[in-house]
C-alpha positions as CSV (number, residue, x, y, z in Angstrom):
1,M,20.7,-12.4,22.5
2,R,17.6,-14.7,23.8
3,H,17.9,-15.7,27.5
4,N,17.1,-19.1,26.9
5,D,19.9,-19.8,23.7
6,P,22.7,-21.9,24.1
7,T,25.8,-20.4,24.6
8,W,27.2,-21.3,21.6
9,Y,24.1,-20.9,19.3
10,S,24.1,-16.8,21.0
11,L,27.8,-16.7,20.0
12,F,27.1,-18.6,16.8
13,R,24.7,-16.1,15.4
14,E,26.7,-12.8,16.8
15,A,29.3,-14.0,14.5
16,I,26.7,-14.8,11.3
17,L,25.4,-10.9,12.0
18,E,28.7,-8.9,12.6
19,A,28.5,-6.4,10.2
20,K,31.9,-4.8,11.1
21,R,34.7,-6.9,8.9
22,E,37.2,-6.2,12.0
23,K,35.3,-7.8,14.5
24,V,34.0,-10.9,12.4
25,I,37.1,-13.1,13.0
26,P,37.2,-12.9,16.6
27,Q,33.6,-13.5,16.7
28,I,34.1,-16.5,14.7
29,D,36.9,-17.8,16.7
30,R,34.2,-17.5,20.3
31,A,31.8,-18.9,18.1
32,R,33.6,-22.1,17.2
33,N,35.4,-22.2,20.4
34,A,32.2,-22.7,22.2
35,I,30.7,-25.5,19.6
36,W,33.9,-27.5,20.2
37,I,33.5,-27.5,24.0
38,R,29.8,-28.2,23.6
39,M,30.8,-30.8,21.5
40,S,32.6,-32.5,24.3
41,E,30.2,-32.2,26.6
42,L,27.5,-33.8,24.5
43,Q,30.4,-37.0,24.0
44,S,30.0,-37.0,28.4
45,A,26.4,-36.8,28.7
46,P,23.3,-37.2,26.1
47,P,21.9,-34.2,24.4
48,N,18.1,-32.9,25.5
49,N,17.8,-31.9,22.2
50,Q,18.4,-34.9,19.4
51,R,19.1,-32.4,17.0
52,E,21.8,-30.4,18.8
53,P,25.0,-32.6,17.3
54,S,23.9,-31.9,13.9
55,D,23.1,-28.2,14.7
56,L,26.5,-28.1,16.1
57,S,28.1,-29.8,13.0
58,D,26.1,-27.5,10.8
59,A,27.3,-24.2,12.8
60,L,30.9,-25.0,12.0
61,R,30.1,-25.4,8.5
62,Y,28.8,-22.0,8.4
63,L,31.7,-20.8,9.9
64,A,34.3,-22.3,7.6
65,I,32.5,-20.8,4.6
66,L,31.9,-17.2,6.6
67,S,35.8,-17.3,7.7
68,H,37.0,-18.4,4.2
69,H,34.7,-15.9,2.5
70,V,36.5,-13.1,5.1
71,G,39.7,-14.3,4.1
72,Q,39.5,-13.5,0.3
73,E,40.9,-10.9,-1.3
74,T,38.0,-8.5,-2.0
75,G,37.8,-8.1,1.8
76,K,34.4,-7.9,1.9
77,I,31.9,-9.9,4.3
78,L,29.2,-12.2,2.5
79,W,26.4,-9.3,3.4
80,E,28.5,-6.4,1.8
């Protein structure tokens, strides 16, 4: 984890890089929560980075894809 990463991004990265199936869903949940919190914060104050709102939406989309794939019958995560 880099020290200058926003919290939501660090949690997102941990979720998508998690290699243990039993840890993926909790990691996804933590990342989603952090993203929703950041989105809420941005509604109150403009972002420092104009790209951040788009990054947040993209991250939620990627987490949804990962979550869907983990929930399939194969029981495998994307990189297995």
